[in-house]
C-alpha positions as CSV (number, residue, x, y, z in Angstrom):
1,M,-43.0,-47.3,42.4
2,T,-41.1,-44.5,44.0
3,A,-37.6,-43.8,42.7
4,W,-35.0,-42.4,45.0
5,W,-32.1,-40.2,44.1
6,Y,-28.9,-39.1,45.9
7,N,-28.0,-35.4,45.4
8,H,-24.2,-35.4,45.6
9,K,-24.1,-31.7,45.7
10,T,-26.2,-31.4,48.9
11,G,-25.6,-35.0,50.3
12,E,-29.4,-35.4,50.6
13,V,-31.7,-38.2,49.4
14,E,-34.6,-37.1,47.2
15,E,-37.9,-38.8,46.5
16,G,-38.2,-38.5,42.7
17,P,-35.9,-36.4,40.5
18,K,-36.2,-33.0,42.1
19,S,-32.8,-31.5,41.4
20,L,-30.7,-31.1,38.2
21,G,-29.6,-34.3,36.6
22,S,-26.0,-33.3,36.9
23,D,-26.3,-33.0,40.7
24,R,-27.9,-36.4,41.4
25,D,-27.3,-40.1,41.1
26,G,-29.9,-42.7,40.7
27,P,-32.5,-43.9,40.6
28,F,-32.3,-46.2,43.5
29,A,-35.0,-48.7,44.7
30,S,-35.2,-47.4,48.3
31,Y,-34.3,-44.5,50.5
32,E,-31.7,-46.6,52.2
33,E,-30.0,-47.6,49.0
34,A,-29.9,-43.9,47.8
35,A,-28.4,-42.9,51.2
36,R,-25.6,-45.4,50.5
37,A,-25.0,-44.0,47.0
38,P,-21.5,-42.8,47.5
39,E,-20.5,-46.2,48.9
40,I,-22.3,-48.0,46.0
41,I,-20.8,-45.8,43.4
42,A,-17.3,-46.2,44.8
43,E,-17.6,-50.0,44.8
44,R,-18.9,-50.0,41.2
45,S,-16.0,-47.8,40.1
46,R,-13.5,-50.2,41.7
47,K,-15.1,-53.2,40.1
48,W,-15.2,-51.5,36.6
49,A,-11.5,-50.4,37.0
50,A,-10.5,-53.9,38.0
51,E,-12.4,-55.4,35.0
52,E,-10.9,-52.9,32.6
53,A,-7.4,-53.6,33.9
54,G,-7.9,-57.3,33.5
55,G,-9.2,-56.9,30.0
56,E,-6.1,-55.0,28.8
57,R,-3.7,-57.8,29.6
């Protein structure tokens, strides 16, 4: 199974971990999913922030 990564420094999708770990996000199951990485990460961050805010009350 191929793993796909999103290089947030270059904005490119990589097949396999080709760049430094600090420059990439993943792995993702498909090229398409990796290409949507910024959107996916933003949504996850919003969800975690909302869960954290709800847990403090």
